[in-house]
C-alpha positions, 0 to 999 in steps of 0.5 A: 218952055220950062216945066216942072214935076212935083213928087210928094212923099220923097222921104219914103222909098218910092217917093225918094226914088222918083225924085232921084230918077227924075232929076237924073233924067233931066226932062224937067227944069225943076223937080219939087221933092216935098215931104213932111220931114223936110223943111222950108220950100220942101215941106208938106204935111198931108195931114195939115191942109194949110200946109198943102195949100201953102205948098201949092201956092209956092209951086204955082209960082214956078214953072208949069207942073206937068207931072205930080205924083203923090207917093205917100201911104201907110200900112202899119206902124209901131203898134198896128198892122193890117187887120186879119179879122173884124175883131181886130178893127180899131176906130182910131187906126181905121181913121189913121188909114183914111187920113193918110191913104185917102184924105191926104191925097184928096186934099192934094188934088183939091189944091194942086189940080187947079194949078196944073196947066190948061193946055198940054197933057199934065198928069196927076198920079197917086200911089194906090194898091191892087188890094184896093180893088173890090172885084179883086178881093178874094182873101179878105182882111186888111180892112183899113188899108183895102178900104182906104185905097178903094176910097182913094181910087174913087177920089181919083175917078171923081177928080179925073172928071172934074179935071177934064173940065179944066183941061180935057187932055189932063190925066188923073190916075192911080198907080199900083207899084207892085211889092217894093222893098221899102219899110211899108212892105218889109214885114210882108216880104216873106211870101213875095214870089221870086222876081216880084220884089222890086227895089225902089228905083226900079219901081219908080222907073216902071211907073214912069214908063207907065205914065209915059204911055198914058192917054187922056182916055186912061184918066180916072183908072188904076194901073199896075206897074206893068201897064195893065189896068186893074178893075175897081 
């Protein structure tokens, strides 16, 4: 039986690596690589729900989707970085964090989870972050990023419960890739411990290994790149 994988955010370092690795491994008959920067059948914009809906309808016409990974996220842009103190909070930048890190993946779940198979063990995974763990927050700061990733983790938890009614063997999880050598982490790599900065392809392969070991009992949880569970 033919099957498909969908990677959303392939214009980013990790998303692009997921697409490359999955195509090279050849385990899926079709690998959909979607991104805002792409056109035609490969276009999706997580800040435009109509675009997400159209992409889901298009993907639904192909082989059953057994793996969907949302590999999008924002930590900084040309004018903003992660806030170190409350005095740095900016309403528009906070809203931008939630639009990209939380609302976008939530809308992907809204439109894509219903098209996943009712049989088998389909996986829906979204890239989150350890700093989104409230119990693990010992340093403070990074208000918008932390809060938006914590909200994403809650979306994943709720979506996993709903998805179970669609298919009780489905798996909906959040994944922490570690620190990956991409544009997102570039300004913050100076303090990364030796051996813990991963190139995108290694990061993608590590997370795919984690996904391979998941069971339905893991649905709704957050896992790190080494397979360890991160408390919310």
